[in-house]
C-alpha positions as CSV (number, residue, x, y, z in Angstrom):
1,M,45.4,-32.5,25.5
2,R,45.3,-30.8,22.1
3,V,42.7,-28.3,21.6
4,A,41.4,-27.9,18.0
5,C,41.3,-24.3,16.8
6,L,38.6,-23.1,14.5
7,S,39.2,-21.4,11.1
8,P,37.7,-18.0,10.3
9,R,35.5,-19.8,7.9
10,Q,34.6,-22.2,10.3
11,Y,34.2,-20.0,12.6
12,Q,31.3,-18.3,10.5
13,R,29.6,-20.8,9.8
14,R,29.4,-22.3,12.7
15,I,27.7,-18.8,13.6
16,F,25.5,-18.4,10.9
17,V,23.9,-21.7,12.1
18,V,23.3,-20.4,15.5
19,L,21.7,-17.2,14.3
20,L,19.7,-19.0,11.6
21,I,18.7,-21.4,14.4
22,S,18.0,-18.7,17.0
23,A,15.8,-16.8,13.9
24,C,14.0,-20.0,13.7
25,L,13.1,-20.7,16.7
26,F,11.8,-17.1,17.7
27,W,9.3,-17.3,15.0
28,F,7.9,-20.2,16.2
29,F,7.5,-19.0,19.8
30,V,6.2,-15.8,18.4
31,P,3.1,-15.9,17.1
32,L,2.3,-14.7,13.1
33,R,-0.7,-12.4,14.8
34,K,-0.9,-10.5,17.6
35,H,-5.0,-10.1,16.9
36,E,-6.4,-13.4,17.1
37,P,-10.4,-13.5,16.5
38,R,-13.4,-13.8,18.1
39,P,-16.3,-14.7,16.8
40,L,-19.2,-12.5,17.5
41,S,-23.2,-13.1,17.0
42,P,-24.7,-11.1,14.7
43,I,-26.4,-9.4,17.3
44,Q,-23.0,-8.2,18.7
45,I,-21.9,-7.0,15.4
46,Q,-24.9,-4.7,14.9
47,Q,-24.5,-3.2,18.3
48,R,-20.5,-2.8,18.2
49,Y,-20.2,-2.0,14.4
50,P,-23.2,-0.4,13.1
51,L,-21.5,0.8,9.6
52,L,-20.0,-2.3,9.3
53,S,-23.0,-4.8,9.9
54,R,-25.1,-2.3,7.7
55,H,-22.6,-1.5,4.8
56,V,-20.4,-4.7,4.5
57,H,-21.6,-7.7,6.7
58,S,-25.4,-7.9,5.8
59,F,-25.6,-6.3,2.2
60,N,-26.9,-8.0,-0.2
61,G,-24.7,-7.5,-3.4
62,T,-22.5,-9.4,-6.4
63,G,-18.8,-9.2,-6.2
64,G,-18.5,-6.6,-2.8
65,A,-20.4,-4.4,-0.8
66,W,-21.2,-0.8,-1.7
67,Y,-22.5,2.2,-0.5
68,I,-23.6,5.4,-2.8
69,P,-24.6,8.7,-1.2
70,P,-28.7,8.5,-2.6
71,H,-28.6,11.9,-3.4
72,W,-25.8,11.2,-5.6
73,L,-28.0,9.2,-8.1
74,S,-30.9,10.4,-9.8
75,S,-34.2,8.9,-9.4
76,S,-33.4,7.6,-13.1
77,D,-30.3,6.0,-12.5
78,V,-30.6,1.7,-12.2
79,H,-29.6,-0.1,-9.6
80,P,-26.4,-2.0,-9.8
81,E,-26.6,-5.6,-9.9
82,N,-22.8,-5.6,-9.0
83,I,-20.1,-3.6,-7.8
84,V,-18.4,-2.8,-10.6
85,D,-21.2,-1.5,-12.5
86,A,-21.9,0.3,-9.0
87,A,-18.5,1.5,-8.7
88,L,-18.5,2.9,-12.3
89,L,-22.1,4.6,-11.5
90,A,-20.4,5.9,-8.5
91,S,-17.2,7.3,-10.5
92,Q,-19.4,9.3,-13.2
93,A,-21.8,10.6,-10.3
94,A,-18.7,12.2,-8.2
95,N,-17.0,13.9,-11.9
96,T,-20.7,15.2,-12.2
97,K,-21.8,16.4,-9.0
98,G,-18.2,17.5,-8.3
99,R,-17.5,15.3,-5.1
100,M,-13.9,15.5,-5.1
101,M,-11.2,15.8,-1.9
102,D,-10.8,19.4,-1.1
103,H,-7.9,21.3,-3.5
104,S,-8.2,18.3,-6.3
105,T,-9.5,16.3,-8.6
106,I,-10.0,12.5,-6.3
107,P,-13.2,11.6,-5.9
108,L,-14.7,11.0,-2.6
109,I,-14.8,7.0,-3.3
110,M,-13.2,5.0,-1.0
111,H,-11.9,1.2,-2.0
112,Q,-11.1,-1.7,0.3
113,T,-10.9,-6.0,-0.2
114,W,-10.3,-8.4,2.0
115,K,-10.9,-12.3,1.4
116,D,-14.4,-12.4,2.6
117,R,-17.3,-10.1,4.1
118,H,-17.6,-12.2,6.9
119,V,-17.4,-9.8,9.9
120,D,-18.0,-12.3,12.5
121,T,-14.6,-14.3,11.8
122,W,-12.5,-11.0,11.5
123,T,-9.8,-10.1,14.4
124,D,-10.9,-7.0,16.3
125,L,-8.5,-4.8,14.5
126,L,-9.9,-4.9,11.2
127,R,-13.5,-5.0,12.5
128,N,-12.3,-1.4,14.5
129,S,-10.2,0.0,11.3
130,V,-13.3,-0.8,8.8
131,E,-15.9,0.8,11.4
132,K,-13.7,3.8,11.7
133,W,-13.4,4.2,7.8
134,L,-17.4,4.2,7.1
135,T,-17.3,6.9,9.9
136,Y,-15.8,9.2,7.6
137,V,-17.4,7.7,4.5
138,V,-21.0,9.0,6.0
139,A,-19.5,12.1,7.8
140,D,-17.6,13.1,4.7
141,D,-21.0,11.8,1.7
142,M,-18.5,9.5,0.5
143,A,-19.0,6.4,-1.2
144,Y,-17.8,3.2,-0.2
145,F,-16.3,0.2,-2.3
146,F,-15.3,-3.4,-0.4
147,W,-14.2,-5.6,-3.3
148,E,-14.1,-9.2,-2.8
149,D,-12.3,-11.7,-5.3
150,D,-15.0,-12.7,-7.7
151,G,-15.6,-8.7,-8.0
152,I,-11.7,-8.1,-8.7
153,M,-12.0,-10.2,-11.4
154,S,-15.5,-9.5,-13.2
155,F,-13.3,-5.4,-12.8
156,L,-10.1,-7.1,-14.8
157,E,-12.5,-8.9,-17.3
158,E,-14.0,-5.9,-18.2
159,F,-11.3,-3.0,-17.6
160,E,-8.2,-5.1,-17.9
161,P,-8.7,-7.9,-20.1
162,E,-5.2,-8.2,-21.5
163,F,-3.8,-8.4,-18.3
164,T,-6.4,-10.6,-16.4
165,Q,-4.0,-14.0,-17.1
166,D,-0.8,-12.1,-16.2
167,F,-3.0,-10.9,-12.4
168,I,-4.2,-14.6,-11.9
169,N,-0.6,-16.5,-12.7
170,L,1.0,-13.7,-10.4
171,P,3.0,-15.9,-7.6
172,A,1.5,-14.4,-4.6
173,N,-1.8,-13.7,-3.2
174,V,0.0,-10.0,-2.0
175,E,1.3,-9.2,-5.2
176,R,-2.4,-9.2,-6.8
177,T,-3.9,-7.2,-4.0
178,D,-1.0,-4.9,-4.9
179,V,-2.2,-4.5,-8.3
180,F,-5.8,-4.2,-7.6
181,R,-5.0,-0.7,-5.6
182,I,-3.4,0.3,-8.7
183,L,-6.0,-0.3,-10.8
184,V,-9.1,0.2,-8.8
185,V,-8.0,3.8,-8.7
186,K,-6.4,4.4,-12.0
187,W,-10.2,3.5,-13.5
188,F,-12.2,4.9,-10.4
189,G,-10.3,7.1,-8.9
190,G,-10.7,7.5,-5.2
191,I,-8.8,6.5,-2.3
192,Y,-7.7,2.8,-1.5
193,A,-6.5,1.8,2.1
194,D,-5.8,-1.2,3.5
195,V,-8.0,-3.0,6.0
196,D,-5.6,-3.1,8.6
197,T,-5.2,0.8,8.4
198,Q,-7.2,3.3,10.5
199,P,-8.0,6.9,9.3
200,L,-6.6,9.4,11.5
201,R,-8.5,12.6,9.8
202,Q,-11.5,13.0,7.4
203,P,-10.0,12.5,3.8
204,T,-11.9,15.8,3.0
205,S,-9.1,17.5,4.9
206,W,-6.3,15.4,3.9
207,I,-4.6,18.4,1.7
208,T,-4.4,21.8,3.3
209,P,-3.7,25.3,1.5
210,T,-0.2,24.8,3.5
211,D,0.1,21.5,1.6
212,L,0.5,23.3,-1.8
213,A,3.0,26.1,-1.0
214,P,6.5,26.3,-3.3
215,W,9.4,24.7,-1.8
216,T,12.8,24.5,-2.6
217,D,15.4,21.8,-3.1
218,P,18.5,23.3,-1.3
219,V,21.0,21.2,-3.2
220,T,19.7,22.2,-7.0
221,D,18.2,25.4,-5.5
222,T,15.0,24.1,-8.1
223,T,11.8,25.6,-6.9
224,F,9.0,23.8,-7.6
225,T,5.6,25.5,-7.6
226,S,1.8,24.4,-9.1
227,N,-1.3,25.6,-9.5
228,S,-2.8,22.8,-10.9
229,P,-5.2,20.9,-8.7
230,V,-3.7,17.5,-6.8
231,S,-4.2,14.1,-8.8
232,L,-2.5,12.3,-6.9
233,I,-1.6,11.4,-3.3
234,L,1.1,9.3,-2.2
235,G,3.0,8.9,1.1
236,I,6.7,8.2,2.2
237,E,7.7,5.0,4.6
238,A,11.0,5.4,4.5
239,D,13.3,8.8,4.8
240,C,16.9,8.3,5.9
241,S,19.9,10.0,4.6
242,P,21.1,8.5,1.3
243,M,24.7,8.8,2.7
244,S,24.1,6.2,5.5
245,N,23.3,2.4,5.3
246,D,20.5,2.9,7.2
247,Y,17.4,2.7,4.8
248,W,18.9,-0.8,3.3
249,R,19.9,-2.3,7.2
250,M,16.2,-2.0,7.7
251,G,15.0,-3.5,4.5
252,Y,14.3,-0.6,2.4
253,T,15.1,-0.3,-1.2
254,Y,15.9,3.6,-1.5
255,P,16.6,6.4,1.1
256,I,13.4,8.1,0.2
257,Q,10.8,5.1,-0.1
258,L,6.9,5.7,-0.7
259,T,4.6,3.2,1.0
260,Q,1.0,1.8,-0.8
261,W,-1.3,0.8,1.9
262,A,-2.9,3.8,1.4
263,L,-2.8,5.8,-1.7
264,A,-5.7,8.7,-3.9
265,S,-5.6,9.2,-7.0
266,S,-7.9,10.5,-9.9
267,T,-8.6,8.2,-12.8
268,G,-6.0,7.5,-15.3
269,H,-2.9,9.6,-13.7
270,P,0.1,8.8,-15.4
271,V,1.8,7.4,-12.6
272,L,-0.3,4.1,-12.3
273,L,0.1,4.1,-15.8
274,R,3.8,3.9,-15.5
275,F,3.8,0.8,-12.7
276,M,1.3,-0.7,-15.0
277,D,3.6,-0.2,-18.1
278,I,6.5,-1.3,-15.5
279,L,5.2,-4.3,-14.1
280,T,3.9,-5.5,-18.0
281,R,7.7,-5.0,-19.5
282,R,8.8,-7.0,-16.3
283,L,6.6,-9.9,-16.8
284,A,7.0,-10.0,-20.1
285,N,11.1,-10.4,-20.0
286,V,10.4,-13.0,-17.9
287,A,8.4,-14.9,-19.9
288,N,10.7,-14.6,-23.3
289,E,13.1,-15.9,-21.0
290,N,11.3,-18.9,-19.8
291,G,9.6,-20.1,-23.0
292,G,6.7,-17.4,-23.3
293,T,5.3,-17.8,-19.9
294,I,5.0,-16.9,-16.1
295,T,3.8,-20.1,-15.1
296,S,6.9,-22.6,-15.2
297,P,9.1,-23.1,-12.4
298,A,11.9,-21.7,-13.1
299,A,9.9,-18.4,-14.3
300,V,7.9,-18.2,-10.8
301,E,11.7,-19.1,-8.9
302,Q,12.6,-15.6,-10.8
303,L,9.4,-13.7,-9.9
304,R,10.0,-15.1,-6.4
305,L,13.2,-13.7,-6.3
306,L,12.6,-10.2,-7.7
307,G,9.7,-10.6,-4.5
308,P,6.4,-8.8,-4.0
309,L,8.2,-5.4,-2.7
310,T,10.1,-5.2,-5.9
311,L,7.7,-6.7,-8.0
312,T,4.5,-5.0,-7.3
313,G,5.0,-3.4,-4.1
314,P,6.3,-0.1,-2.2
315,V,9.5,-0.2,-4.5
316,A,7.3,-0.8,-7.7
317,V,5.1,3.0,-6.5
318,T,8.3,4.1,-5.7
319,D,10.1,3.2,-9.4
320,A,7.2,4.4,-11.0
321,T,6.7,8.0,-9.3
322,Q,10.3,9.0,-9.4
323,D,10.9,7.6,-13.0
324,W,7.6,9.9,-14.0
325,L,8.7,13.1,-11.9
326,E,12.3,13.3,-12.8
327,E,11.7,12.4,-16.5
328,Q,8.5,15.8,-16.1
329,T,10.0,18.2,-13.9
330,G,13.7,17.1,-13.2
331,L,13.1,16.3,-9.6
332,R,16.0,14.9,-7.7
333,W,14.4,12.1,-5.6
334,N,16.0,12.0,-2.3
335,A,14.9,16.0,-2.3
336,L,11.9,14.7,-0.9
337,T,12.9,14.1,2.3
338,G,11.7,15.6,5.2
339,L,14.6,15.3,7.6
340,H,15.7,18.6,7.3
341,D,12.5,20.9,7.0
342,G,10.4,19.2,10.0
343,G,8.5,16.9,7.8
344,R,7.3,19.2,5.1
345,T,4.5,17.8,2.4
346,K,5.9,18.4,-1.4
347,L,3.7,19.2,-4.3
348,V,5.3,18.2,-7.4
349,E,3.5,18.9,-10.4
350,D,-0.1,17.5,-9.6
351,V,1.9,14.8,-7.7
352,L,1.6,15.6,-3.3
353,I,4.1,13.7,-1.3
354,L,3.1,13.2,1.8
355,P,6.0,13.1,5.0
356,I,6.1,9.7,6.6
357,T,4.1,10.9,9.5
358,A,1.5,11.2,7.2
359,F,0.8,7.8,6.5
360,S,3.2,6.0,8.6
361,P,2.8,7.8,12.1
362,G,3.8,6.3,15.7
363,R,6.9,4.4,14.5
364,G,9.2,3.4,17.5
365,R,12.7,5.2,18.5
366,Y,14.0,2.3,15.7
367,G,13.3,3.4,12.2
368,N,11.7,5.9,13.5
369,M,13.2,8.7,10.6
370,G,11.0,11.7,11.7
371,S,7.7,9.4,12.4
372,M,5.7,12.0,14.5
373,P,2.9,10.3,16.8
374,V,-0.7,9.3,15.8
375,T,-2.0,12.5,17.8
376,H,0.4,14.9,15.9
377,P,-2.0,17.3,13.1
378,A,0.0,15.9,9.9
379,A,-1.1,12.0,11.0
380,R,-3.8,11.1,7.7
381,V,-4.1,7.2,8.6
382,W,-2.2,4.9,11.1
383,H,-1.5,1.5,9.5
384,R,-1.7,-1.4,12.1
385,A,0.5,-4.0,10.6
386,Q,-1.9,-7.0,11.1
387,G,0.4,-9.3,8.7
388,S,-2.2,-11.6,7.2
389,W,0.5,-12.1,4.3
390,R,3.7,-13.2,6.2
391,S,5.1,-16.1,5.8
392,F,8.1,-18.2,7.0
393,N,11.2,-17.8,5.0
394,P,14.8,-19.0,6.8
395,K,16.8,-17.0,4.1
396,A,14.7,-13.9,4.4
397,E,15.0,-13.8,8.1
398,Y,18.5,-14.7,8.5
399,G,19.0,-11.9,5.7
400,K,16.7,-9.3,7.7
401,F,18.4,-10.5,11.2
402,C,22.1,-9.9,9.9
403,R,21.2,-6.8,7.7
404,T,19.9,-5.2,10.7
405,F,22.5,-6.3,13.8
406,F,25.5,-6.6,11.5
407,G,25.0,-4.4,8.4
408,M,26.2,-7.4,5.8
409,C,23.6,-9.5,3.6
410,R,22.4,-6.6,2.2
411,D,21.4,-8.5,-1.7
412,W,19.6,-11.0,0.2
413,S,16.4,-11.5,-0.8
414,K,13.9,-9.3,1.3
415,G,10.5,-11.3,0.6
416,S,8.7,-14.1,2.6
417,D,6.0,-14.7,0.5
């Protein structure tokens, strides 16, 4: 009996099929959500989550829910009828009364968004997370805004009318959320945090005098020092040696990459403007190549190939920040690493770049990158990563597996929109 021998190409194809089937089986047998919703009655919500019940679930407002400390407002202030008017009122009051984060020009205003305010249908993870934020909001005498879709659209139509249609036409919901977080702090200032994050420190204590100390790039011997108050806070989510392939094997585009599940800014910061300039230009380029629209099948496919991470997510935020800081200060981007200085915070101009532990603590052994436990003093926000926008893309999932285990498939799409 003759035994047929497989050629190297046939062998590779069979390995590909086996791995792809394994990835599919793993995906379908492992639940997308680790935290299934447990419906609660109004009484249970009020008892377990009193702040969430009062300020979000039972709040009667148009476009979302909000809380403004009463003493921020004078008796002559008109009670806002919708969330856009309320946010504008709070932003003006914060600036007038000097209600800012310590050592900064960032107003003590908190922004969050979710698909609805039906807290009874949320997961325990989301309820606990938002309740914790509200605890700090009240303790720190902050204003709070919970934006729903109709409130977001009203905001765009009033403050970004020329961009509104492009916003609507973005291929994925996660991309719209990505852009909203940039625009809401651009116009009103404050802190934005995803609803699946939990604060580990009061926002008023996020910046300490130690964070503002001068620091030196050991490669260029350039010392960075600034007497300006902080106007933008961003955190690192990937911190890898540029000489290794660790970052792209873990799915990151850059060795030093920023996160945007939490950020804070004063109004109108140039990095936020640069983010919008880059996005608008990319969308215009896609439209020019597709008959003046980003809604044709070819244009949508082109945007999907870019993916949310690059178009509007962490890569886009990293691009805008790197572009502006290099232009203003000559910063060598990889100097922001915390791998060689114990995870030091770095102030460049008025931009405070927090180490990986600040917004991404508690990472496991794989892909740790210097992340300390959630109990570490440097930890500000814990991202619980519910993954509510995750969807299945066989090629993306195989690419992830291929990068992680074999160090191949570097240029495959990372998106799963």
